[in-house]
DRENBA-617701 format. One record per residue: residue number from 1; x, y, z of N, C-alpha, C in turn; residue in three letters. Coordinates in steps of 0.001 Angstrom, whole numbers, plus 500000, padded with zeros to 6 digits. Layout:
BEGIN
k = NUM | nu = X | nv = Y | nw = Z | cau = X | cav = Y | caw = Z | cu = X | cv = Y | cw = Z | r = ALA
...
This chain:
BEGIN
k = 1 | nu = 122394 | nv = 303494 | nw = 014363 | cau = 122556 | cav = 304713 | caw = 015118 | cu = 123538 | cv = 304509 | cw = 016276 | r = MET
k = 2 | nu = 123403 | nv = 303373 | nw = 016982 | cau = 124311 | cav = 303093 | caw = 018094 | cu = 125747 | cv = 302989 | cw = 017605 | r = LYS
k = 3 | nu = 125919 | nv = 302371 | nw = 016426 | cau = 127261 | cav = 302226 | caw = 015874 | cu = 127854 | cv = 303598 | cw = 015557 | r = LYS
k = 4 | nu = 127055 | nv = 304494 | nw = 015008 | cau = 127509 | cav = 305841 | caw = 014698 | cu = 127909 | cv = 306578 | cw = 015975 | r = LEU
k = 5 | nu = 127110 | nv = 306465 | nw = 017007 | cau = 127422 | cav = 307118 | caw = 018287 | cu = 128709 | cv = 306544 | cw = 018867 | r = ILE
k = 6 | nu = 128876 | nv = 305230 | nw = 018798 | cau = 130101 | cav = 304602 | caw = 019294 | cu = 131316 | cv = 305081 | cw = 018513 | r = SER
k = 7 | nu = 131175 | nv = 305187 | nw = 017198 | cau = 132287 | cav = 305651 | caw = 016369 | cu = 132626 | cv = 307103 | cw = 016677 | r = MET
k = 8 | nu = 131616 | nv = 307929 | nw = 016875 | cau = 131852 | cav = 309329 | caw = 017215 | cu = 132520 | cv = 309460 | cw = 018578 | r = LEU
k = 9 | nu = 132068 | nv = 308662 | nw = 019526 | cau = 132663 | cav = 308697 | caw = 020860 | cu = 134121 | cv = 308249 | cw = 020820 | r = ALA
k = 10 | nu = 134403 | nv = 307179 | nw = 020072 | cau = 135777 | cav = 306695 | caw = 019948 | cu = 136649 | cv = 307744 | cw = 019265 | r = ALA
k = 11 | nu = 136131 | nv = 308374 | nw = 018248 | cau = 136872 | cav = 309426 | caw = 017563 | cu = 137151 | cv = 310612 | cw = 018461 | r = GLY
k = 12 | nu = 136176 | nv = 310982 | nw = 019267 | cau = 136359 | cav = 312101 | caw = 020200 | cu = 137421 | cv = 311772 | cw = 021243 | r = ALA
k = 13 | nu = 137411 | nv = 310532 | nw = 021738 | cau = 138432 | cav = 310127 | caw = 022707 | cu = 139820 | cv = 310143 | cw = 022089 | r = LEU
k = 14 | nu = 139924 | nv = 309638 | nw = 020881 | cau = 141216 | cav = 309626 | caw = 020199 | cu = 141690 | cv = 311051 | cw = 019919 | r = LEU
k = 15 | nu = 140806 | nv = 311889 | nw = 019460 | cau = 141164 | cav = 313283 | caw = 019174 | cu = 141586 | cv = 314011 | cw = 020446 | r = ALA
k = 16 | nu = 140946 | nv = 313703 | nw = 021550 | cau = 141305 | cav = 314344 | caw = 022816 | cu = 142663 | cv = 313865 | cw = 023303 | r = ALA
k = 17 | nu = 142999 | nv = 312621 | nw = 023036 | cau = 144266 | cav = 312069 | caw = 023512 | cu = 145450 | cv = 312549 | cw = 022684 | r = ALA
k = 18 | nu = 145320 | nv = 312584 | nw = 021391 | cau = 146443 | cav = 312945 | caw = 020522 | cu = 146847 | cv = 314406 | cw = 020673 | r = ILE
k = 19 | nu = 145925 | nv = 315370 | nw = 020621 | cau = 146367 | cav = 316753 | caw = 020707 | cu = 147043 | cv = 317105 | cw = 022021 | r = PRO
k = 20 | nu = 146739 | nv = 316408 | nw = 023102 | cau = 147365 | cav = 316735 | caw = 024384 | cu = 148873 | cv = 316661 | cw = 024262 | r = ALA
k = 21 | nu = 149388 | nv = 315609 | nw = 023640 | cau = 150824 | cav = 315490 | caw = 023448 | cu = 151350 | cv = 316558 | cw = 022515 | r = GLY
k = 22 | nu = 150624 | nv = 316778 | nw = 021427 | cau = 151024 | cav = 317802 | caw = 020466 | cu = 150925 | cv = 319181 | cw = 021100 | r = ALA
k = 23 | nu = 149900 | nv = 319397 | nw = 021878 | cau = 149732 | cav = 320684 | caw = 022544 | cu = 150862 | cv = 320919 | cw = 023550 | r = GLN
k = 24 | nu = 151266 | nv = 319881 | nw = 024246 | cau = 152356 | cav = 320024 | caw = 025210 | cu = 153658 | cv = 320330 | cw = 024494 | r = THR
k = 25 | nu = 153912 | nv = 319674 | nw = 023371 | cau = 155115 | cav = 319961 | caw = 022591 | cu = 155083 | cv = 321399 | cw = 022080 | r = ALA
k = 26 | nu = 153937 | nv = 321846 | nw = 021606 | cau = 153797 | cav = 323225 | caw = 021143 | cu = 153978 | cv = 324211 | cw = 022299 | r = ASP
k = 27 | nu = 153440 | nv = 323857 | nw = 023446 | cau = 153578 | cav = 324698 | caw = 024634 | cu = 155047 | cv = 324802 | cw = 025042 | r = LEU
k = 28 | nu = 155750 | nv = 323675 | nw = 025016 | cau = 157181 | cav = 323679 | caw = 025324 | cu = 157918 | cv = 324594 | cw = 024343 | r = TYR
k = 29 | nu = 157596 | nv = 324460 | nw = 023070 | cau = 158260 | cav = 325281 | caw = 022053 | cu = 158008 | cv = 326765 | cw = 022285 | r = LYS
k = 30 | nu = 156801 | nv = 327115 | nw = 022680 | cau = 156462 | cav = 328530 | caw = 022827 | cu = 156905 | cv = 329130 | cw = 024162 | r = SER
k = 31 | nu = 156997 | nv = 328341 | nw = 025201 | cau = 157299 | cav = 328883 | caw = 026528 | cu = 158687 | cv = 328528 | cw = 027054 | r = LYS
k = 32 | nu = 159256 | nv = 327421 | nw = 026623 | cau = 160475 | cav = 326906 | caw = 027250 | cu = 161681 | cv = 326842 | cw = 026322 | r = CYS
k = 33 | nu = 161426 | nv = 326542 | nw = 025073 | cau = 162500 | cav = 326196 | caw = 024145 | cu = 163514 | cv = 327316 | cw = 023921 | r = GLN
k = 34 | nu = 163076 | nv = 328562 | nw = 023930 | cau = 164007 | cav = 329655 | caw = 023654 | cu = 165162 | cv = 329666 | cw = 024662 | r = VAL
k = 35 | nu = 164903 | nv = 329302 | nw = 025887 | cau = 165956 | cav = 329270 | caw = 026909 | cu = 166524 | cv = 327868 | cw = 027132 | r = CYS
k = 36 | nu = 165652 | nv = 326871 | nw = 027179 | cau = 166089 | cav = 325515 | caw = 027521 | cu = 166449 | cv = 324674 | cw = 026304 | r = HIS
k = 37 | nu = 166144 | nv = 325156 | nw = 025110 | cau = 166488 | cav = 324451 | caw = 023887 | cu = 165543 | cv = 323320 | cw = 023562 | r = GLY
k = 38 | nu = 165576 | nv = 322900 | nw = 022302 | cau = 164699 | cav = 321826 | caw = 021836 | cu = 164960 | cv = 320522 | cw = 022574 | r = ALA
k = 39 | nu = 166226 | nv = 320290 | nw = 022954 | cau = 166589 | cav = 319054 | caw = 023640 | cu = 166662 | cv = 319199 | cw = 025165 | r = ASP
k = 40 | nu = 166371 | nv = 320398 | nw = 025674 | cau = 166368 | cav = 320622 | caw = 027117 | cu = 167735 | cv = 320879 | cw = 027725 | r = GLY
k = 41 | nu = 168761 | nv = 321033 | nw = 026911 | cau = 170126 | cav = 321200 | caw = 027435 | cu = 170508 | cv = 322654 | cw = 027709 | r = ARG
k = 42 | nu = 169620 | nv = 323585 | nw = 027427 | cau = 169839 | cav = 325018 | caw = 027678 | cu = 171031 | cv = 325566 | cw = 026905 | r = ALA
k = 43 | nu = 171352 | nv = 324926 | nw = 025791 | cau = 172480 | cav = 325340 | caw = 024964 | cu = 171988 | cv = 326287 | cw = 023861 | r = ASP
k = 44 | nu = 171380 | nv = 327390 | nw = 024289 | cau = 170865 | cav = 328403 | caw = 023371 | cu = 171471 | cv = 329748 | cw = 023788 | r = THR
k = 45 | nu = 171472 | nv = 330729 | nw = 022907 | cau = 171991 | cav = 332038 | caw = 023313 | cu = 171277 | cv = 332594 | cw = 024554 | r = PRO
k = 46 | nu = 169953 | nv = 332509 | nw = 024568 | cau = 169195 | cav = 333006 | caw = 025729 | cu = 169472 | cv = 332160 | cw = 026959 | r = ALA
k = 47 | nu = 169549 | nv = 330845 | nw = 026783 | cau = 169817 | cav = 329953 | caw = 027913 | cu = 171179 | cv = 330216 | cw = 028529 | r = GLY
k = 48 | nu = 172168 | nv = 330430 | nw = 027689 | cau = 173517 | cav = 330721 | caw = 028188 | cu = 173550 | cv = 332072 | cw = 028904 | r = LYS
k = 49 | nu = 172898 | nv = 333059 | nw = 028324 | cau = 172894 | cav = 334406 | caw = 028905 | cu = 172214 | cv = 334419 | cw = 030268 | r = LYS
k = 50 | nu = 171116 | nv = 333677 | nw = 030394 | cau = 170339 | cav = 333686 | caw = 031626 | cu = 170758 | cv = 332612 | cw = 032631 | r = LEU
k = 51 | nu = 171632 | nv = 331704 | nw = 032207 | cau = 172019 | cav = 330611 | caw = 033102 | cu = 170906 | cv = 329604 | cw = 033297 | r = GLY
k = 52 | nu = 170154 | nv = 329349 | nw = 032236 | cau = 169027 | cav = 328403 | caw = 032308 | cu = 169513 | cv = 327010 | cw = 032678 | r = SER
k = 53 | nu = 168660 | nv = 326273 | nw = 033335 | cau = 168997 | cav = 324918 | caw = 033776 | cu = 168910 | cv = 323929 | cw = 032623 | r = LYS
k = 54 | nu = 169878 | nv = 323052 | nw = 032579 | cau = 169881 | cav = 321911 | caw = 031670 | cu = 168971 | cv = 320859 | cw = 032303 | r = ASP
k = 55 | nu = 167918 | nv = 320476 | nw = 031594 | cau = 166974 | cav = 319501 | caw = 032141 | cu = 167591 | cv = 318121 | cw = 032339 | r = PHE
k = 56 | nu = 168753 | nv = 317877 | nw = 031767 | cau = 169430 | cav = 316586 | caw = 031907 | cu = 170440 | cv = 316590 | cw = 033053 | r = HIS
k = 57 | nu = 170621 | nv = 317732 | nw = 033687 | cau = 171606 | cav = 317847 | caw = 034756 | cu = 171169 | cv = 317051 | cw = 035987 | r = SER
k = 58 | nu = 172143 | nv = 316623 | nw = 036802 | cau = 171789 | cav = 315911 | caw = 038040 | cu = 170893 | cv = 316754 | cw = 038952 | r = PRO
k = 59 | nu = 171115 | nv = 318058 | nw = 038961 | cau = 170307 | cav = 318950 | caw = 039803 | cu = 168828 | cv = 318870 | cw = 039447 | r = GLU
k = 60 | nu = 168528 | nv = 318924 | nw = 038163 | cau = 167131 | cav = 318861 | caw = 037723 | cu = 166600 | cv = 317435 | cw = 037861 | r = VAL
k = 61 | nu = 167426 | nv = 316462 | nw = 037540 | cau = 166993 | cav = 315060 | caw = 037625 | cu = 166581 | cv = 314684 | cw = 039049 | r = ALA
k = 62 | nu = 167294 | nv = 315221 | nw = 040044 | cau = 166968 | cav = 314855 | caw = 041429 | cu = 165822 | cv = 315682 | cw = 042015 | r = LYS
k = 63 | nu = 165451 | nv = 316775 | nw = 041342 | cau = 164328 | cav = 317586 | caw = 041812 | cu = 163027 | cv = 316806 | cw = 041646 | r = ALA
k = 64 | nu = 162166 | nv = 316927 | nw = 042609 | cau = 160869 | cav = 316249 | caw = 042523 | cu = 159974 | cv = 316981 | cw = 041528 | r = SER
k = 65 | nu = 158959 | nv = 316294 | nw = 041054 | cau = 157997 | cav = 316932 | caw = 040165 | cu = 157345 | cv = 318120 | cw = 040869 | r = ASP
k = 66 | nu = 157106 | nv = 318007 | nw = 042160 | cau = 156500 | cav = 319105 | caw = 042921 | cu = 157429 | cv = 320316 | cw = 042967 | r = GLN
k = 67 | nu = 158723 | nv = 320084 | nw = 043136 | cau = 159679 | cav = 321194 | caw = 043128 | cu = 159693 | cv = 321883 | cw = 041764 | r = GLU
k = 68 | nu = 159716 | nv = 321095 | nw = 040693 | cau = 159698 | cav = 321667 | caw = 039351 | cu = 158389 | cv = 322410 | cw = 039091 | r = LEU
k = 69 | nu = 157307 | nv = 321882 | nw = 039622 | cau = 156003 | cav = 322537 | caw = 039492 | cu = 156044 | cv = 323920 | cw = 040146 | r = PHE
k = 70 | nu = 156561 | nv = 323986 | nw = 041358 | cau = 156623 | cav = 325256 | caw = 042090 | cu = 157527 | cv = 326260 | cw = 041381 | r = GLU
k = 71 | nu = 158664 | nv = 325794 | nw = 040876 | cau = 159575 | cav = 326685 | caw = 040151 | cu = 158898 | cv = 327231 | cw = 038900 | r = ILE
k = 72 | nu = 158221 | nv = 326365 | nw = 038174 | cau = 157542 | cav = 326785 | caw = 036951 | cu = 156405 | cv = 327746 | cw = 037275 | r = THR
k = 73 | nu = 155681 | nv = 327462 | nw = 038304 | cau = 154530 | cav = 328286 | caw = 038663 | cu = 154947 | cv = 329648 | cw = 039224 | r = LYS
k = 74 | nu = 155906 | nv = 329650 | nw = 040141 | cau = 156277 | cav = 330884 | caw = 040841 | cu = 157503 | cv = 331582 | cw = 040269 | r = LYS
k = 75 | nu = 158327 | nv = 330832 | nw = 039515 | cau = 159569 | cav = 331383 | caw = 039006 | cu = 160692 | cv = 331190 | cw = 040016 | r = GLY
k = 76 | nu = 161923 | nv = 331366 | nw = 039535 | cau = 163089 | cav = 331244 | caw = 040403 | cu = 164261 | cv = 331914 | cw = 039708 | r = LYS
k = 77 | nu = 164960 | nv = 332747 | nw = 040452 | cau = 166081 | cav = 333508 | caw = 039910 | cu = 165603 | cv = 334267 | cw = 038667 | r = GLU
k = 78 | nu = 166210 | nv = 334025 | nw = 037509 | cau = 165847 | cav = 334778 | caw = 036304 | cu = 164664 | cv = 334178 | cw = 035546 | r = LYS
k = 79 | nu = 164216 | nv = 333000 | nw = 035962 | cau = 163070 | cav = 332384 | caw = 035287 | cu = 161777 | cv = 333004 | cw = 035810 | r = MET
k = 80 | nu = 160940 | nv = 333485 | nw = 034893 | cau = 159661 | cav = 334062 | caw = 035337 | cu = 158686 | cv = 332976 | cw = 035782 | r = PRO
k = 81 | nu = 157744 | nv = 333350 | nw = 036603 | cau = 156677 | cav = 332442 | caw = 036989 | cu = 155607 | cv = 332392 | cw = 035913 | r = GLY
k = 82 | nu = 154989 | nv = 331246 | nw = 035776 | cau = 153955 | cav = 331061 | caw = 034759 | cu = 152576 | cv = 330832 | cw = 035362 | r = TYR
k = 83 | nu = 152380 | nv = 331248 | nw = 036609 | cau = 151099 | cav = 330998 | caw = 037269 | cu = 149938 | cv = 331710 | cw = 036595 | r = ASP
k = 84 | nu = 150170 | nv = 332811 | nw = 035932 | cau = 149090 | cav = 333537 | caw = 035242 | cu = 148994 | cv = 333157 | cw = 033766 | r = LYS
k = 85 | nu = 149968 | nv = 332372 | nw = 033271 | cau = 150018 | cav = 332054 | caw = 031847 | cu = 149702 | cv = 330597 | cw = 031545 | r = LYS
k = 86 | nu = 149899 | nv = 329719 | nw = 032519 | cau = 149666 | cav = 328286 | caw = 032322 | cu = 148774 | cv = 327746 | cw = 033426 | r = LEU
k = 87 | nu = 147958 | nv = 326769 | nw = 033081 | cau = 147152 | cav = 326103 | caw = 034099 | cu = 148034 | cv = 325097 | cw = 034838 | r = THR
k = 88 | nu = 147571 | nv = 324645 | nw = 035981 | cau = 148314 | cav = 323627 | caw = 036731 | cu = 148507 | cv = 322367 | cw = 035885 | r = ASP
k = 89 | nu = 147473 | nv = 321980 | nw = 035138 | cau = 147582 | cav = 320786 | caw = 034297 | cu = 148612 | cv = 320981 | cw = 033181 | r = ASP
k = 90 | nu = 148676 | nv = 322164 | nw = 032610 | cau = 149679 | cav = 322427 | caw = 031581 | cu = 151092 | cv = 322325 | cw = 032166 | r = GLN
k = 91 | nu = 151278 | nv = 322852 | nw = 033363 | cau = 152588 | cav = 322771 | caw = 034019 | cu = 152950 | cv = 321315 | cw = 034284 | r = ILE
k = 92 | nu = 152003 | nv = 320536 | nw = 034774 | cau = 152259 | cav = 319114 | caw = 035031 | cu = 152613 | cv = 318381 | cw = 033739 | r = LYS
k = 93 | nu = 151903 | nv = 318696 | nw = 032656 | cau = 152208 | cav = 318076 | caw = 031364 | cu = 153608 | cv = 318469 | cw = 030883 | r = ASP
k = 94 | nu = 153984 | nv = 319726 | nw = 031090 | cau = 155326 | cav = 320165 | caw = 030696 | cu = 156409 | cv = 319438 | cw = 031488 | r = LEU
k = 95 | nu = 156157 | nv = 319200 | nw = 032760 | cau = 157134 | cav = 318469 | caw = 033580 | cu = 157301 | cv = 317046 | cw = 033054 | r = ILE
k = 96 | nu = 156210 | nv = 316397 | nw = 032705 | cau = 156297 | cav = 315065 | caw = 032101 | cu = 157084 | cv = 315127 | cw = 030797 | r = LYS
k = 97 | nu = 156829 | nv = 316159 | nw = 030030 | cau = 157493 | cav = 316339 | caw = 028737 | cu = 159007 | cv = 316509 | cw = 028932 | r = TYR
k = 98 | nu = 159413 | nv = 317375 | nw = 029845 | cau = 160855 | cav = 317595 | caw = 030020 | cu = 161535 | cv = 316376 | cw = 030621 | r = ILE
k = 99 | nu = 160820 | nv = 315618 | nw = 031413 | cau = 161404 | cav = 314383 | caw = 031966 | cu = 161659 | cv = 313360 | cw = 030853 | r = ARG
k = 100 | nu = 160877 | nv = 313450 | nw = 029777 | cau = 161004 | cav = 312492 | caw = 028679 | cu = 162006 | cv = 312926 | cw = 027601 | r = ALA
k = 101 | nu = 162483 | nv = 314158 | nw = 027687 | cau = 163455 | cav = 314625 | caw = 026682 | cu = 164720 | cv = 313791 | cw = 026753 | r = LEU
k = 102 | nu = 165244 | nv = 313437 | nw = 025599 | cau = 166469 | cav = 312629 | caw = 025539 | cu = 167520 | cv = 313365 | cw = 024777 | r = LYS
């Protein structure tokens, strides 16, 4: 019985860890990709039209995670705020995700 409980607990931990990354990628695709592109370079029709930021640009690279958090939460210029659509943790995960885009 103890072995079964340990296996279930390990499985639950693994399941909780894996979807977070997948969920963040899905979240990026649904909320960010149309403007910022799959690679974060904002080389999309919507990104060009709206003047979306290239996540690889020096401007974005030098911005702190807190600055990016505030922009995502409250919006800036033509970018809408996501404070009613995303949790703080989702925004933080998205910032980690965009920092890792290559």
